[in-house]
Backbone as JSON, one array per atom type, in Angstrom:
{
  "sequence": "XXXXXXXXXXXXXXXXXXXXXXXXXXXXXXXXXXXXXXXXXXXXXXXXX",
  "N": [[-110.59, 40.2, 13.95], [-109.99, 40.28, 11.38], [-107.59, 39.66, 11.04], [-107.3, 36.78, 11.75], [-108.33, 35.29, 9.89], [-107.58, 34.11, 6.49], [-108.7, 35.36, 4.33], [-109.76, 37.66, 5.3], [-112.29, 39.7, 6.94], [-114.51, 40.02, 5.19], [-114.38, 37.91, 3.33], [-114.82, 35.68, 5.26], [-117.59, 36.37, 5.77], [-118.7, 36.02, 3.18], [-118.29, 33.21, 2.74], [-119.77, 32.06, 4.99], [-122.56, 32.98, 4.54], [-122.92, 32.04, 2.05], [-122.93, 29.27, 2.74], [-125.04, 29.14, 4.46], [-127.19, 29.85, 2.61], [-127.06, 27.62, 0.91], [-127.75, 25.63, 2.67], [-130.14, 26.34, 3.45], [-131.62, 26.39, 0.94], [-131.33, 23.48, 0.17], [-132.77, 22.27, 2.13], [-135.34, 23.25, 1.71], [-135.56, 22.33, -0.7], [-137.66, 20.58, -2.27], [-140.03, 21.97, -1.81], [-139.45, 24.56, -3.18], [-138.93, 23.18, -5.91], [-141.79, 22.41, -6.41], [-143.11, 24.88, -6.3], [-142.01, 26.06, -8.4], [-142.78, 24.45, -10.4], [-145.51, 24.7, -10.26], [-145.79, 27.5, -10.9], [-144.77, 27.42, -13.4], [-146.84, 26.03, -14.55], [-149.18, 27.75, -14.53], [-148.28, 29.78, -15.88], [-148.11, 28.69, -18.38], [-150.69, 27.91, -18.68], [-151.93, 30.47, -18.83], [-150.67, 31.65, -20.99], [-151.57, 30.05, -23.1], [-154.22, 30.55, -23.97]],
  "CA": [[-110.97, 39.05, 13.24], [-109.41, 40.38, 10.02], [-106.01, 38.98, 11.0], [-107.29, 35.56, 12.12], [-108.84, 34.6, 8.61], [-106.71, 34.73, 5.57], [-109.24, 36.31, 3.32], [-110.27, 38.8, 5.93], [-113.66, 39.74, 7.32], [-115.38, 39.98, 3.81], [-114.06, 36.43, 2.92], [-115.31, 34.93, 6.13], [-118.82, 36.62, 5.62], [-119.1, 35.35, 2.01], [-118.16, 31.71, 2.84], [-120.66, 32.01, 6.08], [-123.75, 33.2, 4.02], [-123.01, 30.85, 1.02], [-123.23, 27.82, 3.38], [-126.36, 29.31, 4.88], [-127.89, 29.7, 1.52], [-127.19, 26.14, 0.44], [-128.38, 24.62, 3.64], [-131.8, 26.71, 3.33], [-132.02, 25.67, -0.38], [-131.28, 22.23, 0.35], [-134.0, 21.99, 3.25], [-136.55, 23.64, 1.12], [-135.58, 22.04, -2.25], [-138.96, 20.09, -2.53], [-141.03, 23.13, -1.92], [-138.82, 25.26, -4.38], [-139.35, 22.63, -7.08], [-143.13, 22.39, -6.48], [-143.42, 26.34, -6.53], [-141.47, 26.45, -9.62], [-143.67, 23.81, -11.15], [-147.01, 25.32, -10.19], [-145.57, 28.82, -11.64], [-144.74, 27.06, -15.01], [-148.23, 25.5, -15.2], [-149.88, 28.8, -14.35], [-147.72, 30.56, -17.04], [-148.45, 27.99, -19.6], [-152.24, 27.97, -18.95], [-152.47, 31.9, -19.07], [-150.25, 31.96, -22.29], [-152.28, 29.25, -24.14], [-155.42, 31.27, -24.44]],
  "C": [[-110.51, 39.09, 11.94], [-108.05, 39.55, 9.93], [-106.09, 37.6, 11.13], [-107.72, 34.84, 10.76], [-108.1, 35.16, 7.41], [-107.45, 35.53, 4.5], [-109.77, 37.71, 3.93], [-111.64, 38.51, 6.11], [-114.64, 39.53, 6.25], [-115.5, 38.51, 3.37], [-114.87, 35.55, 3.79], [-117.09, 35.15, 6.04], [-119.48, 35.96, 4.22], [-119.13, 33.78, 2.06], [-119.38, 31.48, 3.93], [-122.32, 32.04, 5.28], [-123.95, 32.36, 2.61], [-123.44, 29.46, 1.48], [-124.57, 27.99, 3.9], [-127.27, 29.13, 3.73], [-128.08, 28.38, 1.03], [-127.78, 25.32, 1.26], [-129.91, 25.12, 3.52], [-132.27, 26.29, 1.98], [-132.22, 24.3, -0.41], [-132.38, 21.71, 1.35], [-135.36, 22.29, 2.53], [-136.57, 23.03, -0.44], [-136.95, 21.38, -2.84], [-140.02, 21.11, -2.71], [-140.83, 24.17, -2.86], [-139.38, 24.82, -5.66], [-140.89, 22.52, -7.54], [-143.62, 23.89, -6.66], [-143.09, 26.65, -7.72], [-142.33, 25.89, -10.73], [-144.93, 24.27, -11.3], [-146.77, 26.75, -10.96], [-145.55, 28.35, -13.03], [-146.11, 26.7, -15.36], [-149.22, 26.8, -15.27], [-149.78, 29.38, -15.69], [-148.34, 29.91, -18.13], [-149.84, 28.0, -19.91], [-152.55, 29.31, -19.54], [-151.98, 32.11, -20.44], [-151.11, 31.23, -23.51], [-153.44, 29.91, -24.68], [-155.25, 32.67, -25.15]]
}
């Protein structure tokens, strides 16, 4: 496998996991935004008092 890919095995893994992470974040983008928003709301409410 090292000889088939220009960057070697580590390069292949880096590209593969980067693509997987981007797809995961893309499909869960709305859920992530809502979670961040709720977290900020709770944080602001807690620090206001």
